[in-house]
N, C-alpha and C positions, 0 to 999 in steps of 0.2 A: 504494500500500500504506500503510495507516494502522495505528497501534498505540495500544492502551489499556493502561495499567499500573496495578497496585494501588498506592495511596499509603499514607502512614503511618496513615491511618484505615481501612485495609483496604477501600477503595472504589476502583473503577476510575476512572481519570482521563479527561478529555475526549480523544477520539481525535485523534491528530496524526500527520503524516507522519513516517516514520523518517528520522533524520538521515543525509544523504549519499545518499539514494535518490531524491530528488525528480526528478532528471534522468534516472534509469535506468528505474524502474518506471512512475511516473505520467507517461506520455508524452503524455497527451491522447487516446490510442487506447483501444479497448475491451480491458480486461485483467481478466477475470473471476475468475481463481483464482491461488493462490500456495502454495508449500510451502517451508519452510525446514528445513535439515538439523539434526541433533541438536547439532552444534557451533556452529550459528548463524553460519556463515561462507559458506554457499552458499544462494542463493535460486533456486528454479525457479518460473517463472510462464508463463502463457499471455498472448499479446498479438496484436492484429490490426494491429500497426504495419506500415508499408511495408517492403519488402525481404525479406519472408518467402517461403515456398513456396506460400502460398495460404490464405485464411481465417485462422483462429487458428493460430499456431505456438507451440512451446515454446521458451523461452529460459532462460538462467541468468546470474546475476551472482555473482562471487566476491569476498569481502573479503580484501584483501592489505594487511598492515601497517596495519590499521584503516580502510582506504579501500575502498569498493565500486567494483569495476571495471565498465567498460562491458559492457552485456548482450551475450551471444553466443547466436546461434541454435544449437539442438542439431543442426541439419543434416538432410540429406535422408533419412538412415536412420530418423529419428524423425518428421519432419514431412512431410506430403503436401500435395497441392493442396486437400485438404479440411480440416476443423477438427480440431485437437488441443487438448485442454483438460484441466483438473483434474489437474496433476502431483502426485504424492506420493512423496517420497524416503524410502526405508526408513532406519531408524537405522544400518544397515550401510554407508550412504553409497554403495552401488554398485548397488542395485536401485531402479529408477524405475518406478512405476506411473502410467499416464495413460489418458485416454479419447480415442478417435479415431473419426471417421466414414470414414476411409480405411483403408489396409492391408487386412486380411481381415475386415472388419466383418460381423457377423451381421445387422445392421440398426440404423440410427441410430448412436449412440455405443456402442462396445464398450470394455471395459477390457483394456488390454495391459500387458505388463511388458518391460523391457529391462535388461540388465546393463552396467555400465561396466567394461570389461576393458582394461587398458593404455591408458587414456585414450580408448577407442573404445566406442561404444554398439553392443550386439549388435542384430540385426534383431528388432523387437518381436514378442512372442509373444502371441496371443490367449488370454485366460484361460479361454475356453470356458464351456460350460454346466456348472453352473447359475448361475454368476456373470453370464454374459452371456445376453441374450435377443434377440428380434427387435425390441425397443424400445430406448429410450435408457437406457444403464447408465453411470453417471458418478459422480465424486467418491468414488472408492474410497480408504479408509485402513485401516490395521491398528493394533491395539493394540501397544504396545511390548513387552509381556511374552509374549503368547500368539499362537497361530496363529488369530486371529479378526479378520475384516474387516467393515467397514461401507461401504455404498454407497447411492446413490440410483437409482431406476428408475421408469419409468412403465409397466411391464409390466402385462399383464392380471392381475386378481386383487387389485390394491391397493385402497386406500381412495379413490383419486382423484388423477389427475395424478402428480406425483413423490412416491414413498414412500421411506422409509428401510428398508433391509434389513440383516440380519446374516448372515454366513456363517462357518462354522468349517472350517478346513483340517486335514488329517492332518499335513502336514509342508511347508507353504508356505515357511517360513523356518527356519533353524537357531536353536536357543535361544540367547539372549544372556545374558551375565553382567551383573549390576547392582551398581554401587557407589553407594550413596546415603548421605546424612547431612546434617550441618549444620556450618557454620563460624561460630565465635563469637570475639569479641575482648575484651580488657581484663578488669579485675577483675570487672566486672559481667556479663561474658559476653553482650554484646549481639550481635545478628546482624551478620555481616560480609559485604560483597560482595568476593569473592576470585576470582582467576583460577586455574583448575585446568587444568594442562597434562598430557596423557597421552602418555607416551613408550613406544614399543615397545622392550623391552629386547633383543630379538633383533638389531636393527640400529640401535638408538639414534636412531630417527626419531620426530619429533613427529607423532602421528596425529590428535589432536583437542585443542580448547581449549573449556573450559566456564567459566561464571561462576555463583557461588552467588547466590541471591536476596538483594537488599539489605535486604528487610524481614524475611525469616525465616531467612536463612543457608542455606537448603536447596540441595542440589545433587543431580544425578542423572546418572550416567555409565553408558553401555551399551558392553560390550566383548565380543569373541569369546572363546570358551572355548579352553583348551589353549594358553595364552600367558602371558608374564610382562610386566608393565607397571610403569612408574614414574609415580606421580602426584605432581606438584609443585604446591603450594598457595602462592600469593603474595597477601599482604594488605598493603595500604599501611600503613607504619609498624611492621611486624612482620617478624621474620626468616622467611625462606623455610622451608617445611616440605616434606619429601619422604617418600614411602613406596612400597615395592615390593609389588605384588600378584601372586601366582602363581595364575592361574585354572586349575582342574583341567579335564581332558578328560571331559566328561559331556554327556548329552543333556538332563537335567533342568535346570530354571531355577535359577541360582545367584545368591544375593543376599547382599551384605555391607554392613553399616552401620557408619559411623565418624563420630564427632563430633570435630572439630578445634577445640581451644581455643587461641587466640592470646593469649599474655601476654608482654609485654616482659620480657627482650629476645629470647626464643625462642618458637618455636611447638611446643607439646607435644601429644601425643596422649593425651587423658585417659581415653577409654574407647572400646572398639569391641566389637561383638558380631556373631555370625554367625547368619544366618537360613537355614534349609534349606527 
């Protein structure tokens, strides 16, 4: 797995391996696809390394205390003697989409989904027609905000070989609430790379960690509706800032924007506005 980042000139850097992953993902085996969760602390990937159940298997690695842990196979519920590929983890961190030539495939690769419930993956469900066909259907992803998906297929009627298709769902996933904005620091209000920790106020557990962009200060947090969250912002050299968000119960998309300005010796909230 390689990474290219935007530099101070707003240009992408030369691709380089991600620190701490060279002995986990880049194993020297065929590893064609990868998906990282919204909190950037769990990576799902396909690999043909030895020790699997056959062909390509799905694995994941988890970052704990800043260190990527050894890759773990997702197990026989997910993996078969055939190929499993193109994992995509939903922003809810509990729905995994992937393609498989095994399970109850309609032909070639089909797109499946599974749920993580109490640390156990449910038996994969075939997404069915019209998403799947008797050809290869693979590399499914969804937009973060809406029930709209994209995938590749070599089905009849395309322009030739693998084509990209879009599909809209009535209610594939529950709508998520969005908190987005910028973190700026100092008197000149320059962009700040800050750590944002989301805590569920119902049981005081940390559910996600995010980082604002070092070049723009932008951050983007996705949360469930009908809950109360504490968001903690930590910026090096500045006092910690906290804010509680109460997300209403509703089906429509809910978006909140806030700009956090860090000025010594405290972090103050200078402006916020609500988008409906």
